[in-house]
ZADO-529295 format. One record per residue (C-alpha): residue in one letter; residue number from 0; x, y, z. Coordinates in Angstrom, 3 decimals. Layout:
REM residues N
<atom r="A" k="NUM" xx="X" yy="Y" zz="Z"/>
...
This chain:
REM residues 301
<atom r="X" k="0" xx="-0.006" yy="0.006" zz="-0.006"/>
<atom r="X" k="1" xx="1.281" yy="3.450" zz="-0.900"/>
<atom r="X" k="2" xx="2.262" yy="5.406" zz="2.206"/>
<atom r="X" k="3" xx="0.330" yy="8.402" zz="0.909"/>
<atom r="X" k="4" xx="-2.894" yy="6.380" zz="0.867"/>
<atom r="X" k="5" xx="-2.304" yy="5.166" zz="4.432"/>
<atom r="X" k="6" xx="-1.789" yy="8.787" zz="5.490"/>
<atom r="X" k="7" xx="-5.266" yy="9.594" zz="4.134"/>
<atom r="X" k="8" xx="-6.873" yy="6.799" zz="6.142"/>
<atom r="X" k="9" xx="-5.143" yy="7.913" zz="9.282"/>
<atom r="X" k="10" xx="-6.197" yy="11.536" zz="8.612"/>
<atom r="X" k="11" xx="-9.849" yy="10.450" zz="8.428"/>
<atom r="X" k="12" xx="-9.631" yy="8.407" zz="11.672"/>
<atom r="X" k="13" xx="-7.882" yy="11.263" zz="13.478"/>
<atom r="X" k="14" xx="-10.453" yy="13.838" zz="12.265"/>
<atom r="X" k="15" xx="-13.337" yy="11.716" zz="13.582"/>
<atom r="X" k="16" xx="-11.502" yy="10.959" zz="16.844"/>
<atom r="X" k="17" xx="-10.953" yy="14.670" zz="17.543"/>
<atom r="X" k="18" xx="-14.398" yy="15.866" zz="16.460"/>
<atom r="X" k="19" xx="-16.518" yy="12.850" zz="17.529"/>
<atom r="X" k="20" xx="-19.256" yy="13.321" zz="14.870"/>
<atom r="X" k="21" xx="-19.022" yy="15.107" zz="11.520"/>
<atom r="X" k="22" xx="-21.265" yy="15.583" zz="8.529"/>
<atom r="X" k="23" xx="-19.694" yy="14.829" zz="5.157"/>
<atom r="X" k="24" xx="-19.668" yy="18.598" zz="4.450"/>
<atom r="X" k="25" xx="-17.746" yy="19.248" zz="7.688"/>
<atom r="X" k="26" xx="-15.303" yy="16.458" zz="6.816"/>
<atom r="X" k="27" xx="-14.725" yy="17.970" zz="3.405"/>
<atom r="X" k="28" xx="-13.995" yy="21.398" zz="4.902"/>
<atom r="X" k="29" xx="-11.414" yy="19.854" zz="7.264"/>
<atom r="X" k="30" xx="-9.958" yy="17.878" zz="4.360"/>
<atom r="X" k="31" xx="-9.504" yy="20.964" zz="2.190"/>
<atom r="X" k="32" xx="-7.839" yy="22.824" zz="5.081"/>
<atom r="X" k="33" xx="-5.174" yy="20.095" zz="5.323"/>
<atom r="X" k="34" xx="-2.154" yy="20.049" zz="3.045"/>
<atom r="X" k="35" xx="-2.619" yy="16.376" zz="2.323"/>
<atom r="X" k="36" xx="-5.699" yy="17.211" zz="0.221"/>
<atom r="X" k="37" xx="-3.619" yy="19.260" zz="-2.256"/>
<atom r="X" k="38" xx="-6.765" yy="21.412" zz="-2.666"/>
<atom r="X" k="39" xx="-8.829" yy="18.574" zz="-4.183"/>
<atom r="X" k="40" xx="-12.255" yy="17.941" zz="-2.662"/>
<atom r="X" k="41" xx="-13.103" yy="14.563" zz="-1.121"/>
<atom r="X" k="42" xx="-15.834" yy="12.840" zz="-3.102"/>
<atom r="X" k="43" xx="-18.506" yy="10.826" zz="-1.333"/>
<atom r="X" k="44" xx="-17.494" yy="7.763" zz="-3.381"/>
<atom r="X" k="45" xx="-13.851" yy="8.050" zz="-2.266"/>
<atom r="X" k="46" xx="-14.938" yy="8.552" zz="1.338"/>
<atom r="X" k="47" xx="-16.921" yy="5.305" zz="1.357"/>
<atom r="X" k="48" xx="-13.969" yy="3.468" zz="-0.203"/>
<atom r="X" k="49" xx="-11.800" yy="4.720" zz="2.658"/>
<atom r="X" k="50" xx="-14.439" yy="3.591" zz="5.218"/>
<atom r="X" k="51" xx="-14.295" yy="-0.008" zz="3.826"/>
<atom r="X" k="52" xx="-10.470" yy="0.035" zz="3.688"/>
<atom r="X" k="53" xx="-10.225" yy="1.270" zz="7.308"/>
<atom r="X" k="54" xx="-12.490" yy="-1.498" zz="8.522"/>
<atom r="X" k="55" xx="-10.414" yy="-4.109" zz="6.643"/>
<atom r="X" k="56" xx="-7.075" yy="-2.740" zz="7.829"/>
<atom r="X" k="57" xx="-7.758" yy="-1.683" zz="11.408"/>
<atom r="X" k="58" xx="-11.070" yy="-3.403" zz="12.296"/>
<atom r="X" k="59" xx="-12.475" yy="0.041" zz="13.041"/>
<atom r="X" k="60" xx="-15.979" yy="0.811" zz="11.825"/>
<atom r="X" k="61" xx="-17.082" yy="4.294" zz="10.734"/>
<atom r="X" k="62" xx="-20.835" yy="4.524" zz="11.031"/>
<atom r="X" k="63" xx="-23.565" yy="7.032" zz="10.177"/>
<atom r="X" k="64" xx="-26.311" yy="8.225" zz="12.505"/>
<atom r="X" k="65" xx="-28.811" yy="7.630" zz="9.699"/>
<atom r="X" k="66" xx="-30.920" yy="10.628" zz="10.732"/>
<atom r="X" k="67" xx="-30.800" yy="14.401" zz="10.992"/>
<atom r="X" k="68" xx="-27.582" yy="15.706" zz="9.473"/>
<atom r="X" k="69" xx="-26.263" yy="12.209" zz="8.789"/>
<atom r="X" k="70" xx="-23.142" yy="12.664" zz="10.875"/>
<atom r="X" k="71" xx="-20.318" yy="10.063" zz="10.704"/>
<atom r="X" k="72" xx="-18.541" yy="8.719" zz="13.752"/>
<atom r="X" k="73" xx="-16.253" yy="5.893" zz="14.946"/>
<atom r="X" k="74" xx="-18.335" yy="3.093" zz="16.407"/>
<atom r="X" k="75" xx="-17.855" yy="2.989" zz="20.197"/>
<atom r="X" k="76" xx="-18.179" yy="-0.793" zz="20.091"/>
<atom r="X" k="77" xx="-14.573" yy="-0.963" zz="18.883"/>
<atom r="X" k="78" xx="-13.324" yy="0.900" zz="21.968"/>
<atom r="X" k="79" xx="-10.623" yy="2.709" zz="20.011"/>
<atom r="X" k="80" xx="-9.835" yy="5.113" zz="22.865"/>
<atom r="X" k="81" xx="-9.626" yy="2.232" zz="25.338"/>
<atom r="X" k="82" xx="-7.255" yy="0.121" zz="23.252"/>
<atom r="X" k="83" xx="-3.658" yy="1.302" zz="23.665"/>
<atom r="X" k="84" xx="-2.583" yy="-0.419" zz="20.463"/>
<atom r="X" k="85" xx="-5.095" yy="1.309" zz="18.195"/>
<atom r="X" k="86" xx="-4.682" yy="4.606" zz="20.060"/>
<atom r="X" k="87" xx="-0.877" yy="4.483" zz="19.728"/>
<atom r="X" k="88" xx="-1.097" yy="3.443" zz="16.063"/>
<atom r="X" k="89" xx="-3.393" yy="6.275" zz="15.079"/>
<atom r="X" k="90" xx="-1.659" yy="8.924" zz="17.172"/>
<atom r="X" k="91" xx="1.764" yy="7.904" zz="15.768"/>
<atom r="X" k="92" xx="0.561" yy="8.092" zz="12.173"/>
<atom r="X" k="93" xx="-1.329" yy="11.326" zz="12.811"/>
<atom r="X" k="94" xx="1.797" yy="12.871" zz="14.277"/>
<atom r="X" k="95" xx="3.758" yy="11.561" zz="11.288"/>
<atom r="X" k="96" xx="1.271" yy="13.285" zz="8.958"/>
<atom r="X" k="97" xx="1.659" yy="16.535" zz="10.868"/>
<atom r="X" k="98" xx="5.464" yy="16.301" zz="10.829"/>
<atom r="X" k="99" xx="5.561" yy="15.544" zz="7.080"/>
<atom r="X" k="100" xx="3.493" yy="18.658" zz="6.508"/>
<atom r="X" k="101" xx="5.868" yy="20.694" zz="8.714"/>
<atom r="X" k="102" xx="9.306" yy="19.840" zz="7.339"/>
<atom r="X" k="103" xx="10.243" yy="23.494" zz="7.298"/>
<atom r="X" k="104" xx="10.072" yy="23.497" zz="11.123"/>
<atom r="X" k="105" xx="12.490" yy="20.575" zz="11.614"/>
<atom r="X" k="106" xx="15.008" yy="22.721" zz="13.527"/>
<atom r="X" k="107" xx="12.281" yy="23.933" zz="15.892"/>
<atom r="X" k="108" xx="10.793" yy="20.536" zz="16.745"/>
<atom r="X" k="109" xx="12.987" yy="18.729" zz="19.285"/>
<atom r="X" k="110" xx="12.418" yy="14.986" zz="19.779"/>
<atom r="X" k="111" xx="13.778" yy="12.387" zz="22.194"/>
<atom r="X" k="112" xx="15.996" yy="9.661" zz="20.814"/>
<atom r="X" k="113" xx="14.280" yy="6.205" zz="21.010"/>
<atom r="X" k="114" xx="16.939" yy="3.461" zz="20.634"/>
<atom r="X" k="115" xx="16.675" yy="-0.144" zz="19.439"/>
<atom r="X" k="116" xx="13.980" yy="-0.004" zz="16.722"/>
<atom r="X" k="117" xx="16.059" yy="-1.764" zz="14.059"/>
<atom r="X" k="118" xx="15.159" yy="-5.313" zz="15.185"/>
<atom r="X" k="119" xx="11.418" yy="-4.764" zz="15.441"/>
<atom r="X" k="120" xx="10.581" yy="-5.978" zz="11.893"/>
<atom r="X" k="121" xx="12.409" yy="-9.306" zz="12.475"/>
<atom r="X" k="122" xx="10.808" yy="-9.768" zz="15.898"/>
<atom r="X" k="123" xx="7.254" yy="-8.993" zz="14.706"/>
<atom r="X" k="124" xx="7.743" yy="-11.265" zz="11.703"/>
<atom r="X" k="125" xx="8.838" yy="-14.136" zz="14.010"/>
<atom r="X" k="126" xx="5.847" yy="-13.493" zz="16.308"/>
<atom r="X" k="127" xx="3.451" yy="-13.730" zz="13.364"/>
<atom r="X" k="128" xx="5.033" yy="-16.895" zz="12.000"/>
<atom r="X" k="129" xx="5.589" yy="-18.570" zz="15.370"/>
<atom r="X" k="130" xx="9.319" yy="-18.909" zz="14.847"/>
<atom r="X" k="131" xx="12.105" yy="-18.952" zz="17.409"/>
<atom r="X" k="132" xx="14.681" yy="-16.153" zz="17.417"/>
<atom r="X" k="133" xx="18.431" yy="-16.507" zz="17.869"/>
<atom r="X" k="134" xx="19.929" yy="-13.402" zz="19.360"/>
<atom r="X" k="135" xx="23.235" yy="-12.191" zz="20.689"/>
<atom r="X" k="136" xx="22.678" yy="-10.341" zz="23.925"/>
<atom r="X" k="137" xx="24.849" yy="-8.518" zz="26.445"/>
<atom r="X" k="138" xx="23.325" yy="-7.288" zz="29.674"/>
<atom r="X" k="139" xx="24.848" yy="-4.232" zz="31.357"/>
<atom r="X" k="140" xx="26.337" yy="-6.376" zz="34.122"/>
<atom r="X" k="141" xx="27.845" yy="-9.022" zz="31.817"/>
<atom r="X" k="142" xx="31.318" yy="-8.967" zz="30.241"/>
<atom r="X" k="143" xx="30.467" yy="-11.127" zz="27.223"/>
<atom r="X" k="144" xx="27.603" yy="-11.560" zz="24.795"/>
<atom r="X" k="145" xx="25.412" yy="-14.645" zz="25.080"/>
<atom r="X" k="146" xx="23.645" yy="-16.535" zz="22.293"/>
<atom r="X" k="147" xx="20.017" yy="-17.001" zz="23.272"/>
<atom r="X" k="148" xx="17.240" yy="-19.004" zz="21.678"/>
<atom r="X" k="149" xx="13.987" yy="-17.213" zz="22.421"/>
<atom r="X" k="150" xx="10.353" yy="-17.863" zz="21.618"/>
<atom r="X" k="151" xx="8.981" yy="-14.312" zz="21.198"/>
<atom r="X" k="152" xx="5.737" yy="-13.807" zz="23.155"/>
<atom r="X" k="153" xx="5.294" yy="-10.038" zz="23.100"/>
<atom r="X" k="154" xx="7.053" yy="-6.686" zz="22.815"/>
<atom r="X" k="155" xx="6.641" yy="-3.747" zz="25.182"/>
<atom r="X" k="156" xx="7.710" yy="-0.128" zz="25.083"/>
<atom r="X" k="157" xx="8.719" yy="1.533" zz="28.323"/>
<atom r="X" k="158" xx="10.389" yy="4.914" zz="28.830"/>
<atom r="X" k="159" xx="11.454" yy="5.285" zz="25.194"/>
<atom r="X" k="160" xx="12.993" yy="1.757" zz="25.067"/>
<atom r="X" k="161" xx="11.671" yy="-1.426" zz="23.522"/>
<atom r="X" k="162" xx="11.693" yy="-4.794" zz="25.304"/>
<atom r="X" k="163" xx="11.093" yy="-8.379" zz="24.155"/>
<atom r="X" k="164" xx="9.474" yy="-10.930" zz="26.400"/>
<atom r="X" k="165" xx="9.692" yy="-14.598" zz="25.522"/>
<atom r="X" k="166" xx="10.546" yy="-18.106" zz="26.635"/>
<atom r="X" k="167" xx="14.260" yy="-18.617" zz="26.857"/>
<atom r="X" k="168" xx="14.600" yy="-22.116" zz="25.374"/>
<atom r="X" k="169" xx="17.828" yy="-22.904" zz="27.232"/>
<atom r="X" k="170" xx="16.496" yy="-21.768" zz="30.623"/>
<atom r="X" k="171" xx="12.898" yy="-22.851" zz="29.920"/>
<atom r="X" k="172" xx="11.340" yy="-19.769" zz="31.481"/>
<atom r="X" k="173" xx="9.978" yy="-16.376" zz="30.558"/>
<atom r="X" k="174" xx="12.602" yy="-13.630" zz="30.443"/>
<atom r="X" k="175" xx="12.669" yy="-10.085" zz="29.143"/>
<atom r="X" k="176" xx="15.377" yy="-8.469" zz="27.012"/>
<atom r="X" k="177" xx="16.100" yy="-4.857" zz="26.091"/>
<atom r="X" k="178" xx="16.395" yy="-4.439" zz="22.364"/>
<atom r="X" k="179" xx="19.198" yy="-1.946" zz="22.665"/>
<atom r="X" k="180" xx="21.343" yy="-4.683" zz="24.277"/>
<atom r="X" k="181" xx="20.914" yy="-7.013" zz="21.291"/>
<atom r="X" k="182" xx="23.719" yy="-6.953" zz="18.715"/>
<atom r="X" k="183" xx="22.447" yy="-9.583" zz="16.280"/>
<atom r="X" k="184" xx="19.095" yy="-11.274" zz="15.694"/>
<atom r="X" k="185" xx="17.751" yy="-13.759" zz="13.185"/>
<atom r="X" k="186" xx="14.842" yy="-16.186" zz="12.809"/>
<atom r="X" k="187" xx="15.415" yy="-19.892" zz="13.238"/>
<atom r="X" k="188" xx="13.316" yy="-21.035" zz="10.284"/>
<atom r="X" k="189" xx="13.205" yy="-24.686" zz="11.458"/>
<atom r="X" k="190" xx="12.337" yy="-23.961" zz="15.097"/>
<atom r="X" k="191" xx="8.615" yy="-23.243" zz="15.378"/>
<atom r="X" k="192" xx="6.579" yy="-22.806" zz="18.542"/>
<atom r="X" k="193" xx="3.054" yy="-22.132" zz="19.700"/>
<atom r="X" k="194" xx="2.352" yy="-19.493" zz="22.311"/>
<atom r="X" k="195" xx="0.464" yy="-21.051" zz="25.279"/>
<atom r="X" k="196" xx="-3.290" yy="-20.459" zz="25.177"/>
<atom r="X" k="197" xx="-3.192" yy="-19.198" zz="28.784"/>
<atom r="X" k="198" xx="-0.659" yy="-16.464" zz="28.050"/>
<atom r="X" k="199" xx="-1.914" yy="-12.867" zz="27.964"/>
<atom r="X" k="200" xx="0.585" yy="-10.056" zz="27.499"/>
<atom r="X" k="201" xx="-1.779" yy="-7.605" zz="29.202"/>
<atom r="X" k="202" xx="-2.276" yy="-9.883" zz="32.195"/>
<atom r="X" k="203" xx="1.441" yy="-10.619" zz="32.471"/>
<atom r="X" k="204" xx="2.217" yy="-6.942" zz="33.017"/>
<atom r="X" k="205" xx="-1.001" yy="-5.877" zz="34.733"/>
<atom r="X" k="206" xx="0.600" yy="-5.520" zz="38.198"/>
<atom r="X" k="207" xx="3.963" yy="-4.312" zz="36.891"/>
<atom r="X" k="208" xx="5.053" yy="-0.681" zz="36.846"/>
<atom r="X" k="209" xx="7.308" yy="-1.165" zz="33.830"/>
<atom r="X" k="210" xx="9.062" yy="-4.291" zz="32.599"/>
<atom r="X" k="211" xx="10.165" yy="-6.005" zz="35.800"/>
<atom r="X" k="212" xx="8.125" yy="-9.142" zz="36.569"/>
<atom r="X" k="213" xx="8.799" yy="-12.487" zz="38.206"/>
<atom r="X" k="214" xx="11.265" yy="-11.154" zz="40.795"/>
<atom r="X" k="215" xx="8.994" yy="-12.344" zz="43.656"/>
<atom r="X" k="216" xx="8.012" yy="-8.803" zz="44.657"/>
<atom r="X" k="217" xx="4.436" yy="-9.255" zz="45.996"/>
<atom r="X" k="218" xx="1.469" yy="-7.312" zz="44.738"/>
<atom r="X" k="219" xx="0.664" yy="-4.612" zz="47.267"/>
<atom r="X" k="220" xx="-1.716" yy="-1.727" zz="47.886"/>
<atom r="X" k="221" xx="0.669" yy="1.196" zz="47.725"/>
<atom r="X" k="222" xx="-0.409" yy="4.556" zz="49.137"/>
<atom r="X" k="223" xx="1.461" yy="7.745" zz="48.197"/>
<atom r="X" k="224" xx="1.013" yy="11.223" zz="49.665"/>
<atom r="X" k="225" xx="1.850" yy="13.864" zz="47.098"/>
<atom r="X" k="226" xx="1.970" yy="17.655" zz="47.242"/>
<atom r="X" k="227" xx="-0.940" yy="19.451" zz="45.623"/>
<atom r="X" k="228" xx="1.414" yy="20.949" zz="43.057"/>
<atom r="X" k="229" xx="2.842" yy="17.551" zz="41.971"/>
<atom r="X" k="230" xx="-0.571" yy="15.918" zz="42.024"/>
<atom r="X" k="231" xx="-1.408" yy="17.686" zz="38.743"/>
<atom r="X" k="232" xx="1.273" yy="15.646" zz="37.012"/>
<atom r="X" k="233" xx="-0.055" yy="12.339" zz="38.341"/>
<atom r="X" k="234" xx="-3.606" yy="13.219" zz="37.301"/>
<atom r="X" k="235" xx="-2.534" yy="14.048" zz="33.731"/>
<atom r="X" k="236" xx="-0.182" yy="11.058" zz="33.454"/>
<atom r="X" k="237" xx="-0.970" yy="8.321" zz="36.019"/>
<atom r="X" k="238" xx="1.895" yy="6.178" zz="37.282"/>
<atom r="X" k="239" xx="-0.171" yy="3.023" zz="36.803"/>
<atom r="X" k="240" xx="-3.553" yy="2.020" zz="35.368"/>
<atom r="X" k="241" xx="-4.767" yy="1.179" zz="38.900"/>
<atom r="X" k="242" xx="-4.160" yy="4.729" zz="40.191"/>
<atom r="X" k="243" xx="-7.041" yy="6.146" zz="42.193"/>
<atom r="X" k="244" xx="-7.160" yy="9.481" zz="44.057"/>
<atom r="X" k="245" xx="-8.431" yy="9.003" zz="47.616"/>
<atom r="X" k="246" xx="-8.450" yy="12.457" zz="49.221"/>
<atom r="X" k="247" xx="-7.045" yy="15.944" zz="49.154"/>
<atom r="X" k="248" xx="-6.410" yy="18.144" zz="52.204"/>
<atom r="X" k="249" xx="-3.858" yy="20.386" zz="53.905"/>
<atom r="X" k="250" xx="-1.830" yy="20.842" zz="50.705"/>
<atom r="X" k="251" xx="-1.502" yy="17.096" zz="49.937"/>
<atom r="X" k="252" xx="-3.249" yy="14.487" zz="47.844"/>
<atom r="X" k="253" xx="-3.351" yy="10.751" zz="48.458"/>
<atom r="X" k="254" xx="-3.065" yy="8.247" zz="45.587"/>
<atom r="X" k="255" xx="-3.511" yy="4.462" zz="45.802"/>
<atom r="X" k="256" xx="-2.114" yy="1.747" zz="43.546"/>
<atom r="X" k="257" xx="-2.456" yy="-2.052" zz="43.271"/>
<atom r="X" k="258" xx="0.995" yy="-2.915" zz="42.009"/>
<atom r="X" k="259" xx="4.174" yy="-4.915" zz="42.521"/>
<atom r="X" k="260" xx="6.478" yy="-2.149" zz="43.821"/>
<atom r="X" k="261" xx="9.589" yy="-3.449" zz="42.039"/>
<atom r="X" k="262" xx="12.896" yy="-1.597" zz="41.618"/>
<atom r="X" k="263" xx="11.713" yy="0.433" zz="38.630"/>
<atom r="X" k="264" xx="8.682" yy="1.686" zz="40.598"/>
<atom r="X" k="265" xx="10.894" yy="2.581" zz="43.572"/>
<atom r="X" k="266" xx="13.187" yy="4.503" zz="41.226"/>
<atom r="X" k="267" xx="10.183" yy="6.429" zz="39.914"/>
<atom r="X" k="268" xx="9.146" yy="7.354" zz="43.461"/>
<atom r="X" k="269" xx="12.682" yy="8.533" zz="44.255"/>
<atom r="X" k="270" xx="12.783" yy="10.626" zz="41.080"/>
<atom r="X" k="271" xx="9.915" yy="12.719" zz="42.501"/>
<atom r="X" k="272" xx="12.048" yy="13.736" zz="45.430"/>
<atom r="X" k="273" xx="10.375" yy="15.515" zz="48.347"/>
<atom r="X" k="274" xx="7.121" yy="15.936" zz="46.458"/>
<atom r="X" k="275" xx="6.037" yy="12.391" zz="47.369"/>
<atom r="X" k="276" xx="5.971" yy="10.260" zz="50.545"/>
<atom r="X" k="277" xx="5.200" yy="6.511" zz="50.795"/>
<atom r="X" k="278" xx="2.572" yy="5.931" zz="53.474"/>
<atom r="X" k="279" xx="2.229" yy="2.193" zz="52.987"/>
<atom r="X" k="280" xx="3.197" yy="-0.616" zz="52.898"/>
<atom r="X" k="281" xx="5.666" yy="-0.164" zz="55.737"/>
<atom r="X" k="282" xx="8.490" yy="-2.206" zz="54.150"/>
<atom r="X" k="283" xx="8.410" yy="0.036" zz="51.074"/>
<atom r="X" k="284" xx="8.351" yy="3.169" zz="53.201"/>
<atom r="X" k="285" xx="11.402" yy="1.929" zz="55.099"/>
<atom r="X" k="286" xx="13.225" yy="0.948" zz="51.914"/>
<atom r="X" k="287" xx="12.664" yy="4.343" zz="50.264"/>
<atom r="X" k="288" xx="13.618" yy="5.991" zz="53.565"/>
<atom r="X" k="289" xx="16.877" yy="4.029" zz="53.773"/>
<atom r="X" k="290" xx="17.765" yy="5.008" zz="50.233"/>
<atom r="X" k="291" xx="17.105" yy="8.639" zz="50.980"/>
<atom r="X" k="292" xx="19.267" yy="8.340" zz="54.097"/>
<atom r="X" k="293" xx="22.169" yy="6.912" zz="52.039"/>
<atom r="X" k="294" xx="21.781" yy="9.752" zz="49.522"/>
<atom r="X" k="295" xx="21.825" yy="12.294" zz="52.348"/>
<atom r="X" k="296" xx="24.972" yy="10.819" zz="53.836"/>
<atom r="X" k="297" xx="26.738" yy="10.921" zz="50.470"/>
<atom r="X" k="298" xx="25.976" yy="14.582" zz="50.011"/>
<atom r="X" k="299" xx="27.008" yy="15.434" zz="53.571"/>
<atom r="X" k="300" xx="30.345" yy="13.637" zz="53.895"/>
């Protein structure tokens, strides 16, 4: 498929996501105001072709009210805003469309570097075909690279890095690997596998903060007390999908999480400095407190 055609589909989805419901006339006005249209009106025949193509490609249905102004909208039954995959896909392509129409501003748009994307096509291909991967991997704490046979179960992005979760054939257990620590990767064409029917990527990480799982850290109800000022950041970007705000008084807000407070979660708490305090569980409060004490001693030697 031509990339320009895909850009048009994404434009249509993004327009309906942002505006909820639009008549064909309103869609056409938005279309003509976008550089991608090249000043050519959108015909009703072309629009319906795009609707069909979008349903085939993304399993997203664009429906019509069938009354009044005949406004078009994305069917809520597909839960596009509740599905991180679809949401990420559309937002990424929409941003790509915007960037491609703003090349002249390239020196004024500053982006973060996201490492380790080169191996994604090979990994995704192996996941689709159910083939084992052979990879050369060197962890930060290791001196040499290891050759690993891995059955790829899922990939996950966390803090601008990509990770691969799969069954390490040699160790016969699920392990996770950072793509930026892989130097070589290839599919083992003769080594096929079937992902277990009980495995769910979403469930595997549901109590994780980031990518650390299986380290025997128990799931806990974690309660944080945060300053009113910093609470705005947590409301706009929750630390975890289980985040709930319990109360707000005396310049502080209390947030609760059902999570495994692993090392990466502890590091996130520490990164917020004096704006946050762990109220419970007690062992986590003591652990964070001990780390703060060590930091204090280092800066006061």
